[in-house]
C-alpha positions, 0 to 999 in steps of 0.5 A: 304813497306806494309800497316800500320796494326791498330789493337785494341792490338798488344802485343810484345812477345809470352810468357805466359803473351803475349799468356794470352793477346792475347788469351783473347782478341780475346775470346771478339772479339778484333783484335790483332798483335803478335810479337814473335822474337823466339819460341812461349810459351816463357822461360817458356815452353822451357827453363824454368818451363816446362823443369825444373820441367820435369827435377825434376820429373825425379829425383825424380824417381831416388830418390825412392830407397833413400827414400824407405828405410824408409818403408823397402824397398830397389832397386838396385842402379838406372841406370840413362840414361840421353840423355833418361832423356832429352828425357822426358824432351823434350816430356813434352815441344812437348805435351805442344807446340801445345797449344802455337803454331803459328798455334792455336793463327792463328787459333784464329784470330791473326795476328803473326809476327815472327820478332824483333820489335822496337818502332819508335815513341810512337805509331807506332811498325815497325817488319821486315818492318811491322809497327804496329800502334795499339791502345794499345801495350803490352810488354811482351818480358820477360827476360834471364839469367844474366851473371855477370861480373867474370874475364874469364867467357866469356873465358870457356864454360858455361851453363845457363837454356838456353841450360843446358836441351840439354845435352845429357850426364851427368855432371860429376861435375857441379858447379852452380854460384848462389844459387837462385830457379833456381840455388838450383832446378837444383842442387838437380836434377842433384845431384839425377840424379848421377852428383856430384854438388856444388853451390857457392852463394855470399849471402845466398841461397835462400835469398829471403825467409824465413830463418827458412824455407829454412834451413829445405829445405837446409838441405835436399840439403846437405843430398843428396850430394849438396856442397853449399858455401855460402857468396862466391864470384867468383874471376875468371874462367878458362879452364884447362886440368881437366876442368873448374876451380873456384877460389872462396873467402870466409871472407879471404880463397881462394880455386880453385874448379874444375868441368866438367860443370859450369852453371850460374843461378845467376839472369836474365835480362829483354829483353828491349835493342832491343825495343828502348824504348826511342822513344816510351817514355817508362821509364825504367832501367837494371832491367825493364820497370817501371808501374803503378799498372793497369801495364800502362807505362809512355806512356798511350798506352803501357802496360808492364806485366811479366819478363820485369817489376820490380817486381815478375818474375813468369809465374803465375804472368804474366797470373795475370797481362794479366788479369789485362791489358784485364780488363783496355784495353779492357773493359776500367774497372779500374784494379791494381795489388795486389801483396799481392795474388801472391804466389811463390814457389821453386820446391826443395824437400821440396817444399818452399812456400809463399804468402804475407808477411813473417816474416821479411817483416811483421817486417819491416812493422807492427813492433809487430802488428802482430803474427806468428803461427806455425804448424809442419809437424810431427803433420800431420798424413799424413806427418807421413804415408809418412815419410815426416814430416820435414816440417813447416808452418809460417802463418802471422796474423794481429792483427785483425785476418786477414791472412796476409802472409803464408810460409810453407817448406814441401811436396806439399807445393806449392799446399797447399799455394793456399788456403792461396792465396785464403784466402789473395785474400778475406780478411778472418780472421783466423776463416775461416780456422776452418769453413772447414773439411779437409779429414783425413789424408791429408796434407790440414789438416795443414790449420785447424791446423793453424786457431785452433792454433791462438787461443791459446792465447785467451785461457789466456784470463779471460773473457773465463775462467769466461763464462766457470765458468758460464756455468757450474752454468746452469743445 
């Protein structure tokens, strides 16, 4: 057995969170061992964010002909070469991959080990026979598709996000189990690329978001042709001569739907089984590893970040948590996660974006001690010029005028939400939104409009009327 390695940090997992920790630690001169059992870049690069957004981009181009009719322009029906679409997806991944590669991190000075890791005691890790006794460990092993216990599912071929981007032929009829962000994004993309798509969701589709916002996006998906079975359970799955048949149940009604392909997008499960967490004294449950706000586990030598923990499962969350670990593990500074400033986006068309409290969460937490300020995208001149007026922004405001949250659905909502994330992170009030000038006409005017709209209630204040009348008396 080789000598025991004793780096400052041992990072387990080469996804976005783990790579962020490793790169930052090396930049500050700390020694790093990075253990990754599969592809560098993790799910986000290889089978998640990057390929899905590349596919969505292709689908938008296929849909241009439909939207162009509003402008008096007509196109012939698009011809989709599905193999070339997937080649585009692969090309995008290949373009980003060198930034996350073994070669880059070895050039940075990290010791990269390609192996499965497991703890052998509370301060020692083993990977491919190599023992590692780091000053601090960071678990960033991510998540994988959760497979629901549906009768017959294990006996039929099905897709997940891990292999759907390998398809070379367009599905004739894609059935998707799961109406969360992944399911709905891929549903709309494949429908626009010429497939027939049916989504089966046990609860409400996109249920984690504000229903007032999701209703607008879901209406667009249905206009595109996506068939959505909401509040519907899958009773069984079987292979037939016609394809893959699902027996579904809504209320007391049972029916059978048959498709050519089946995609399972029913949530995520943390990758923790191989880690042998018990011997490391790290507490976890089936949903992930428990951490405090500083991302430390029950074993103070071990941190955990990203999808493997409880909480938001986003690439940018993992990167944010990585910065917390660096401040704590490298510099010994107090650092704590603030989930109020973490935005999230569902990349349907129109996009749905959120940060901080939404209306439902605010009501549970604050009762009636908050206000909701709304502004329609139909009132934005840029949205009118683009013929994209189906959209709504909702800002949650505390009694003292502090911005507590914002949610929006509309074109470029994922870009626009960053301003509100900045506002919440800096404890800004609605007055701050009136103190900048948005170029005209742009969608960013929505922020200023919300700021101005937040003062509408004050117009009924009798003191304002008295002050105006007083000013009239001045010469």
